[in-house]
C-alpha positions in Angstrom: -126.5 4.5 25.9 -125.3 2.3 23.2 -126.6 -1.1 22.5 -123.6 -2.9 23.9 -124.3 -1.4 27.0 -128.1 -2.3 27.8 -128.4 -4.9 30.3 -130.6 -7.3 28.2 -128.4 -8.1 25.4 -126.0 -9.0 28.8 -128.7 -11.5 30.4 -129.6 -13.0 27.3 -126.1 -14.4 26.6 -125.1 -12.7 23.4 -122.6 -10.8 24.6 -120.3 -12.9 27.5 -117.3 -11.5 29.2 -113.5 -13.2 28.9 -110.5 -12.1 30.2 -108.2 -10.2 27.9 -106.6 -12.6 26.0 -108.5 -15.6 26.7 -110.5 -17.0 23.9 -112.7 -20.0 23.5 -111.7 -22.5 21.0 -108.3 -22.0 21.4 -108.0 -19.2 19.7 -105.2 -18.0 21.8 -102.6 -20.1 20.5 -103.3 -19.7 16.5 -103.1 -15.8 17.3 -99.5 -16.1 19.3 -98.1 -18.3 16.1 -99.3 -15.5 13.9 -97.7 -13.0 16.0 -94.2 -14.9 15.6 -94.3 -15.1 12.5 -95.2 -11.2 11.7 -91.9 -10.3 14.3 -88.5 -10.7 12.0 -86.1 -13.5 13.4 -83.3 -11.4 14.7 -80.6 -13.2 16.6 -78.9 -11.7 19.8 -75.5 -10.2 19.1 -73.3 -12.0 21.5 -69.7 -10.4 20.0 -68.9 -7.1 21.9 -66.9 -4.1 20.2 -63.6 -5.1 21.3 -63.9 -8.8 20.0 -64.3 -7.2 16.8 -61.9 -4.9 16.6 -59.4 -7.8 17.7 -60.7 -9.4 14.6 -60.1 -6.8 12.4 -56.5 -6.3 13.1 -55.9 -10.5 13.4 -57.1 -10.3 9.7 -55.4 -7.0 8.6 -51.7 -9.1 9.6 -52.9 -12.3 7.9 -53.6 -10.1 4.6 -50.0 -8.4 4.9 -48.3 -11.5 6.1 -50.1 -13.3 2.4 -49.0 -10.4 0.5 -45.0 -10.5 2.0 -45.1 -14.1 1.4 -46.4 -13.3 -2.6 -43.9 -10.4 -3.2 -41.0 -13.6 -2.1 -42.9 -15.7 -4.3 -42.7 -13.4 -7.2 -38.8 -13.2 -7.1 -37.3 -14.7 -10.0 -33.9 -16.9 -8.9 -31.0 -16.0 -11.1 -30.0 -18.5 -14.0 -27.4 -20.6 -12.9 -24.4 -20.5 -16.2 -24.5 -23.7 -17.9 -20.4 -24.7 -18.3 -21.4 -23.7 -21.9 -21.8 -20.2 -21.1 -18.6 -20.5 -18.9 -16.7 -21.5 -21.2 -17.6 -18.8 -24.0 -17.2 -15.8 -21.6 -13.6 -13.7 -21.7 -11.8 -15.0 -18.2 -10.4 -11.3 -16.7 -6.8 -11.4 -17.1 -4.9 -11.0 -13.1 -2.5 -7.9 -13.1 0.7 -8.9 -12.9 2.6 -7.4 -9.5 5.8 -5.3 -10.9 8.6 -7.4 -9.4 11.2 -5.4 -7.0 14.7 -5.0 -6.9 14.5 -7.8 -4.2 12.4 -10.0 -6.1 14.8 -10.0 -8.8 17.8 -10.3 -6.8 16.5 -12.9 -4.3 15.9 -15.9 -7.3 18.9 -14.7 -8.9 22.9 -15.4 -8.1 25.1 -12.2 -7.2 26.8 -11.3 -10.2 30.5 -9.3 -9.4 30.2 -5.5 -11.1 32.8 -4.5 -13.6 33.6 -1.4 -15.7 30.8 -2.1 -18.1 28.5 -1.6 -15.4 29.5 1.6 -14.6 30.0 2.8 -18.4 26.7 1.7 -19.1 24.9 3.7 -16.0 26.8 6.8 -16.6 25.6 6.9 -20.1 22.3 6.0 -19.3 21.8 8.5 -16.4 23.2 11.2 -19.3 21.4 10.4 -22.3 18.4 12.8 -21.8 20.4 15.5 -20.4 23.5 15.5 -22.9 23.9 15.9 -26.1 25.3 13.2 -28.7 29.0 14.7 -29.0 29.1 15.3 -25.0 27.6 11.8 -24.3 31.1 10.5 -26.3 33.5 12.5 -24.3 31.6 10.5 -20.9 33.2 7.5 -22.3 36.0 6.0 -20.6 39.0 4.0 -21.4 39.3 0.9 -19.7 42.5 2.1 -18.9 40.5 4.6 -16.2 39.7 1.2 -14.4 40.8 -0.8 -11.4 40.6 -4.3 -11.6 37.3 -5.5 -10.3 36.6 -7.3 -6.9 35.0 -11.3 -8.0 33.7 -11.2 -4.6 36.5 -13.3 -3.4 38.1 -10.4 -1.6 38.5 -8.8 1.6 38.4 -4.4 1.5 42.0 -4.7 2.7 42.7 -7.6 0.0 41.7 -5.8 -2.9 43.1 -2.5 -1.7 46.7 -4.5 -1.6 45.7 -5.8 -5.1 45.0 -2.7 -6.8 47.7 -0.9 -4.7 50.6 -2.5 -4.4 52.6 0.9 -3.9 50.8 2.2 -1.2 53.2 2.4 1.1 55.6 5.0 -1.0 52.3 6.9 -2.2 51.4 7.3 1.5 54.5 8.9 2.3 54.7 11.2 -0.4 51.1 12.5 -0.1 51.3 16.1 2.1 48.1 18.0 0.3 46.0 19.8 2.9 42.2 19.4 2.5 42.5 16.2 -0.1 42.8 12.3 0.0 44.8 9.5 -2.0 42.5 7.5 -2.1 38.5 7.7 -1.3 35.9 5.5 -1.0 32.3 6.0 -1.6 29.3 3.8 -0.2 25.8 4.2 0.5 25.3 4.6 4.4 27.3 6.1 7.4 27.0 2.1 8.8 28.4 1.0 6.3 31.5 3.6 6.6 32.3 2.9 9.7 32.0 -1.6 8.5 34.5 -0.1 5.7 36.9 1.6 8.2 37.3 -1.4 10.5 37.8 -3.6 7.6 41.0 -0.4 6.6 43.6 -1.6 9.3 45.4 -4.4 7.5 45.9 -2.2 4.8 46.1 1.5 5.8 49.5 1.2 7.7 50.4 4.8 9.5 47.9 6.3 7.0 44.9 8.5 8.5 41.5 8.0 7.4 38.1 10.1 8.0 34.6 9.3 8.2 32.8 11.4 6.0 29.1 10.6 6.4 26.2 13.6 7.8 24.7 11.1 10.3 25.7 13.0 13.8 28.5 14.7 12.0 28.5 18.2 11.6 30.8 19.6 8.3 31.9 22.6 9.9 33.6 19.7 11.9 34.7 18.0 9.2 36.1 21.0 7.1 38.4 21.6 10.2 39.3 18.0 10.6 40.4 17.9 7.1 42.5 21.0 7.1 44.1 20.5 10.9 46.7 17.8 8.8 47.4 15.7 6.0 44.8 13.1 5.2 44.6 9.5 3.1 42.1 7.9 3.0 39.0 9.0 2.6 35.5 7.0 3.5 31.8 8.1 2.9 28.8 9.0 1.3 28.5 10.9 -2.0 26.0 13.4 -0.6 28.0 14.4 2.4 31.3 14.5 0.0 29.5 16.3 -2.6 28.8 18.8 0.1 32.3 19.2 1.0 33.5 19.5 -2.6 30.9 23.3 -2.4 32.0 24.3 0.4 35.7 23.7 -0.4 36.4 21.7 2.5 37.4 18.8 0.5 38.9 19.2 -2.9 40.1 16.6 -5.7 43.8 17.9 -6.3 45.6 15.1 -4.8 42.7 12.3 -5.9 44.5 9.1 -7.2 42.2 6.4 -6.5 38.2 6.2 -6.0 37.0 2.9 -4.7 33.2 2.2 -5.2 31.1 -0.1 -2.7 29.5 -1.1 -5.5 28.4 -5.2 -4.9 27.6 -5.0 -1.6 23.7 -4.9 -0.7 21.6 -4.0 2.0 18.9 -5.7 3.4 16.5 -5.3 1.1 19.6 -6.5 -1.4 20.1 -2.9 -3.1 23.4 -1.9 -4.0 24.7 1.4 -4.0 23.6 2.5 -7.7 19.8 1.2 -6.7 18.9 3.6 -4.3 17.9 6.7 -6.0 18.7 9.4 -3.9 22.2 7.8 -3.6 22.7 7.3 -7.4 21.8 10.9 -7.8 24.2 12.4 -5.5 27.0 9.5 -7.1 26.6 11.1 -10.5 26.9 14.8 -9.1 30.6 13.5 -7.7 31.4 12.1 -11.0 30.8 15.3 -12.9 32.3 17.5 -9.7 35.8 16.4 -11.3 36.4 12.7 -11.2 35.5 11.9 -14.7 38.0 14.9 -15.9 40.5 13.4 -13.8 40.4 9.6 -15.1 40.4 11.4 -19.0 43.5 13.1 -18.1 45.0 9.8 -16.5 45.5 10.8 -13.2 42.4 9.3 -11.3 42.0 5.5 -11.7 38.3 3.8 -10.7 37.9 0.5 -9.2 34.3 -2.1 -7.8 34.7 -3.4 -4.4 
């Protein structure tokens, strides 16, 4: 047996028994303090994982907002132009709108046409289509023209003035498929208006409508061939078509009256409408100009 387990030592009092952890002379409290100092002070973590994720997301959102605000702040504002800079800059020129015929005519008073207007129109049209010598041949003398309308006449009063011997001319006319008086206008509606205005002048003379609207060319050819027709009123396009088909000839023609001064809703004259102007020039070439030079045909501007 070892010395510690010997009964002599226990009886003598050298070794006394105390419960575990109990020390005399206050050694227990010191021991506890030592143990507490040795153990690191760790605070219990009260935060859970979802709460940490929330805080992370909130922090990232705040950071993004800060970046956007910083980008907005970084935008450099445009400098306002001073008055001196504005004055030095060249001003942009506004494009002027082209004036139409209606604009020009609405601001000006209508003037009656004259023989010089027709002559200028003919020379201008054929300037790039004929030679210089041929252009001189196209010039008409003043004797080829009737007196022009001064915007005070009706059609009947004008025709009575320029054709004082109409009753005699009417009786002498016996040619088929031809007319003595040819009135040229721009449209079918205007043709009907002019025929109504002829009642005070024509007397017993026969008048015919010469336009393409609702009337076949074959019907007009038959009407011209049936009997004697004294007056023809129509558009230059249909008159040309009848001449080409030999339904109408200019053998008996003595007067050609142009509806020169009348204007449509757009304030255009007959010669201001491109397609009508083109047809009218063809009509002049078809034999009217030659008839004027031979002193057989007279032209009047109504």
